[in-house]
Each structure stands twice: as structure tokens, then as C-alpha cells.
TORKOL-4160 file (C-alpha; in steps of 0.2 Angstrom, whole numbers, padded with zeros to 4 digits, m for minus):
157
<pt num="1" X="m0015" Y="m0056" Z="0109"/>
<pt num="2" X="m0008" Y="m0059" Z="0092"/>
<pt num="3" X="0005" Y="m0047" Z="0087"/>
<pt num="4" X="0004" Y="m0043" Z="0067"/>
<pt num="5" X="0022" Y="m0045" Z="0059"/>
<pt num="6" X="0023" Y="m0036" Z="0042"/>
<pt num="7" X="0033" Y="m0046" Z="0029"/>
<pt num="8" X="0040" Y="m0041" Z="0012"/>
<pt num="9" X="0032" Y="m0053" Z="0001"/>
<pt num="10" X="0041" Y="m0064" Z="m0011"/>
<pt num="11" X="0037" Y="m0062" Z="m0030"/>
<pt num="12" X="0033" Y="m0080" Z="m0032"/>
<pt num="13" X="0019" Y="m0093" Z="m0038"/>
<pt num="14" X="0013" Y="m0095" Z="m0020"/>
<pt num="15" X="0012" Y="m0076" Z="m0016"/>
<pt num="16" X="0002" Y="m0074" Z="m0033"/>
<pt num="17" X="m0009" Y="m0089" Z="m0027"/>
<pt num="18" X="m0013" Y="m0081" Z="m0010"/>
<pt num="19" X="m0018" Y="m0065" Z="m0019"/>
<pt num="20" X="m0032" Y="m0073" Z="m0028"/>
<pt num="21" X="m0041" Y="m0073" Z="m0012"/>
<pt num="22" X="m0042" Y="m0054" Z="m0011"/>
<pt num="23" X="m0055" Y="m0044" Z="m0019"/>
<pt num="24" X="m0043" Y="m0032" Z="m0026"/>
<pt num="25" X="m0033" Y="m0045" Z="m0036"/>
<pt num="26" X="m0031" Y="m0036" Z="m0053"/>
<pt num="27" X="m0020" Y="m0032" Z="m0067"/>
<pt num="28" X="m0004" Y="m0029" Z="m0058"/>
<pt num="29" X="m0004" Y="m0046" Z="m0051"/>
<pt num="30" X="m0010" Y="m0053" Z="m0068"/>
<pt num="31" X="0005" Y="m0045" Z="m0076"/>
<pt num="32" X="0017" Y="m0053" Z="m0063"/>
<pt num="33" X="0009" Y="m0070" Z="m0066"/>
<pt num="34" X="0012" Y="m0068" Z="m0086"/>
<pt num="35" X="0030" Y="m0064" Z="m0081"/>
<pt num="36" X="0032" Y="m0078" Z="m0070"/>
<pt num="37" X="0024" Y="m0089" Z="m0083"/>
<pt num="38" X="0036" Y="m0084" Z="m0097"/>
<pt num="39" X="0051" Y="m0082" Z="m0087"/>
<pt num="40" X="0052" Y="m0090" Z="m0069"/>
<pt num="41" X="0056" Y="m0076" Z="m0056"/>
<pt num="42" X="0066" Y="m0080" Z="m0042"/>
<pt num="43" X="0062" Y="m0077" Z="m0023"/>
<pt num="44" X="0075" Y="m0062" Z="m0022"/>
<pt num="45" X="0066" Y="m0052" Z="m0035"/>
<pt num="46" X="0061" Y="m0034" Z="m0029"/>
<pt num="47" X="0043" Y="m0034" Z="m0023"/>
<pt num="48" X="0032" Y="m0019" Z="m0018"/>
<pt num="49" X="0022" Y="m0031" Z="m0009"/>
<pt num="50" X="0020" Y="m0032" Z="0010"/>
<pt num="51" X="0008" Y="m0044" Z="0020"/>
<pt num="52" X="0004" Y="m0052" Z="0037"/>
<pt num="53" X="0001" Y="m0069" Z="0039"/>
<pt num="54" X="m0011" Y="m0078" Z="0052"/>
<pt num="55" X="m0003" Y="m0095" Z="0054"/>
<pt num="56" X="0002" Y="m0099" Z="0036"/>
<pt num="57" X="m0012" Y="m0089" Z="0028"/>
<pt num="58" X="m0009" Y="m0072" Z="0020"/>
<pt num="59" X="m0023" Y="m0061" Z="0028"/>
<pt num="60" X="m0019" Y="m0044" Z="0024"/>
<pt num="61" X="m0008" Y="m0035" Z="0010"/>
<pt num="62" X="m0003" Y="m0018" Z="0003"/>
<pt num="63" X="0009" Y="m0012" Z="m0010"/>
<pt num="64" X="0021" Y="0001" Z="m0006"/>
<pt num="65" X="0032" Y="0011" Z="m0019"/>
<pt num="66" X="0045" Y="0024" Z="m0016"/>
<pt num="67" X="0043" Y="0039" Z="m0027"/>
<pt num="68" X="0057" Y="0050" Z="m0031"/>
<pt num="69" X="0056" Y="0068" Z="m0026"/>
<pt num="70" X="0057" Y="0074" Z="m0044"/>
<pt num="71" X="0040" Y="0068" Z="m0047"/>
<pt num="72" X="0033" Y="0076" Z="m0030"/>
<pt num="73" X="0017" Y="0085" Z="m0033"/>
<pt num="74" X="0010" Y="0083" Z="m0015"/>
<pt num="75" X="0023" Y="0088" Z="m0001"/>
<pt num="76" X="0033" Y="0102" Z="0004"/>
<pt num="77" X="0048" Y="0102" Z="0006"/>
<pt num="78" X="0051" Y="0092" Z="m0009"/>
<pt num="79" X="0056" Y="0074" Z="m0005"/>
<pt num="80" X="0054" Y="0056" Z="m0009"/>
<pt num="81" X="0038" Y="0049" Z="m0004"/>
<pt num="82" X="0029" Y="0033" Z="m0002"/>
<pt num="83" X="0013" Y="0028" Z="m0012"/>
<pt num="84" X="0003" Y="0015" Z="m0004"/>
<pt num="85" X="m0009" Y="0004" Z="m0015"/>
<pt num="86" X="m0020" Y="m0011" Z="m0013"/>
<pt num="87" X="m0021" Y="m0011" Z="0006"/>
<pt num="88" X="m0034" Y="m0025" Z="0010"/>
<pt num="89" X="m0038" Y="m0037" Z="0023"/>
<pt num="90" X="m0048" Y="m0052" Z="0021"/>
<pt num="91" X="m0065" Y="m0051" Z="0027"/>
<pt num="92" X="m0064" Y="m0063" Z="0042"/>
<pt num="93" X="m0049" Y="m0054" Z="0049"/>
<pt num="94" X="m0055" Y="m0036" Z="0048"/>
<pt num="95" X="m0056" Y="m0025" Z="0063"/>
<pt num="96" X="m0041" Y="m0035" Z="0072"/>
<pt num="97" X="m0027" Y="m0022" Z="0068"/>
<pt num="98" X="m0020" Y="m0030" Z="0053"/>
<pt num="99" X="m0024" Y="m0014" Z="0042"/>
<pt num="100" X="m0017" Y="m0003" Z="0056"/>
<pt num="101" X="m0001" Y="m0013" Z="0057"/>
<pt num="102" X="0002" Y="m0011" Z="0038"/>
<pt num="103" X="0000" Y="0008" Z="0038"/>
<pt num="104" X="0011" Y="0009" Z="0053"/>
<pt num="105" X="0024" Y="0000" Z="0045"/>
<pt num="106" X="0023" Y="0011" Z="0030"/>
<pt num="107" X="0024" Y="0027" Z="0043"/>
<pt num="108" X="0039" Y="0019" Z="0050"/>
<pt num="109" X="0050" Y="0024" Z="0034"/>
<pt num="110" X="0046" Y="0043" Z="0041"/>
<pt num="111" X="0041" Y="0049" Z="0023"/>
<pt num="112" X="0026" Y="0057" Z="0017"/>
<pt num="113" X="0013" Y="0044" Z="0010"/>
<pt num="114" X="0000" Y="0046" Z="m0003"/>
<pt num="115" X="m0015" Y="0034" Z="m0006"/>
<pt num="116" X="m0030" Y="0033" Z="m0016"/>
<pt num="117" X="m0043" Y="0025" Z="m0005"/>
<pt num="118" X="m0056" Y="0012" Z="m0010"/>
<pt num="119" X="m0074" Y="0017" Z="m0009"/>
<pt num="120" X="m0082" Y="0017" Z="0009"/>
<pt num="121" X="m0064" Y="0016" Z="0016"/>
<pt num="122" X="m0062" Y="0035" Z="0022"/>
<pt num="123" X="m0067" Y="0032" Z="0040"/>
<pt num="124" X="m0052" Y="0020" Z="0041"/>
<pt num="125" X="m0039" Y="0032" Z="0033"/>
<pt num="126" X="m0045" Y="0046" Z="0045"/>
<pt num="127" X="m0042" Y="0035" Z="0060"/>
<pt num="128" X="m0024" Y="0032" Z="0052"/>
<pt num="129" X="m0022" Y="0051" Z="0051"/>
<pt num="130" X="m0023" Y="0054" Z="0032"/>
<pt num="131" X="m0032" Y="0070" Z="0026"/>
<pt num="132" X="m0038" Y="0073" Z="0009"/>
<pt num="133" X="m0026" Y="0083" Z="m0004"/>
<pt num="134" X="m0033" Y="0099" Z="m0010"/>
<pt num="135" X="m0041" Y="0093" Z="m0027"/>
<pt num="136" X="m0032" Y="0098" Z="m0042"/>
<pt num="137" X="m0040" Y="0093" Z="m0057"/>
<pt num="138" X="m0023" Y="0093" Z="m0068"/>
<pt num="139" X="m0014" Y="0083" Z="m0056"/>
<pt num="140" X="m0027" Y="0071" Z="m0048"/>
<pt num="141" X="m0036" Y="0066" Z="m0064"/>
<pt num="142" X="m0052" Y="0061" Z="m0055"/>
<pt num="143" X="m0043" Y="0052" Z="m0040"/>
<pt num="144" X="m0046" Y="0058" Z="m0022"/>
<pt num="145" X="m0028" Y="0056" Z="m0014"/>
<pt num="146" X="m0027" Y="0055" Z="0004"/>
<pt num="147" X="m0010" Y="0061" Z="0012"/>
<pt num="148" X="m0001" Y="0058" Z="0028"/>
<pt num="149" X="0012" Y="0070" Z="0033"/>
<pt num="150" X="0027" Y="0065" Z="0045"/>
<pt num="151" X="0033" Y="0079" Z="0056"/>
<pt num="152" X="0040" Y="0094" Z="0047"/>
<pt num="153" X="0031" Y="0091" Z="0031"/>
<pt num="154" X="0015" Y="0100" Z="0024"/>
<pt num="155" X="0004" Y="0099" Z="0008"/>
<pt num="156" X="0012" Y="0108" Z="m0007"/>
<pt num="157" X="0002" Y="0124" Z="m0011"/>
């Protein structure tokens, strides 16, 4: 049985090239690519990306941002929280525990987590223990965020 190991991904040409295999390759990666092309970024640059390799192939990835508690609009008591974006597993590697390994890694920080799920992914997020936020038109701006609460934390009312 393969044990998935989550790694912080380096911000470099190799990582950006690997991202092109993912369906959700988008604006953020393109802006990173532009930055790289105009001014080479070293491997030690701060990266919000985490991934899982199977052999030498990146098969799953996510971005994880820590949001300062002064911007908290979801969790009580007020505290820093994580925003999880772009969780994606390549089609041939789905249903093998890679997505769960990434979410478990995020949960290991013991901070509340907010995510905005992709279409048709709600079943996955429910299995991971996420629940829909009470919709607030002003705050959510058309998004339907899902939340995960560590012990002692609940949704801001």
C-alpha cells in the first residue's frame, strides 16, 4: 500500500510545468510564471502550494493560505484560519486517498479551514467533515464556502 506524503512544492519552472497537467491550471499559476520569466525565483521562495508525488509525477496538489484573524468572518472564537484552494487530483489517481491526505495535512495545523468547493465535489468535502457556511450575501459574494472546525471552534453567528 502506497503512503501518500504531502510536500511543500517549490516555486520553480518544474513545478509550474507540472501544474499544466491539472484542469484548474489558472491565473495564479500564470502570474507566477510571468514572475519567473521576468525575474527567476529561487527554490526557497515562499510557496502556498503542497502536493503529492507518485514516483516522480505530481498527482495531487492544493494551495493553503493562512489568513490573519483580523480578517476572520467565519469562525468563533476569532483566530487565524486556513484557506484551502485548488485541491485537485489527476483523474487516473482519484479515489486512492490522495485528496484525503492533502485535507488531513491541512487539518494537522489544528486551525479552522475555509474552502470554496468546485462543482460536483460536495460529497468529497462532506466525507472530510466540512459543512456549508450559513450564507451571508455581503460576505460570501456568490461563493458557497465550506468550513471545517477543530475542537472548540464554531461558526461565527
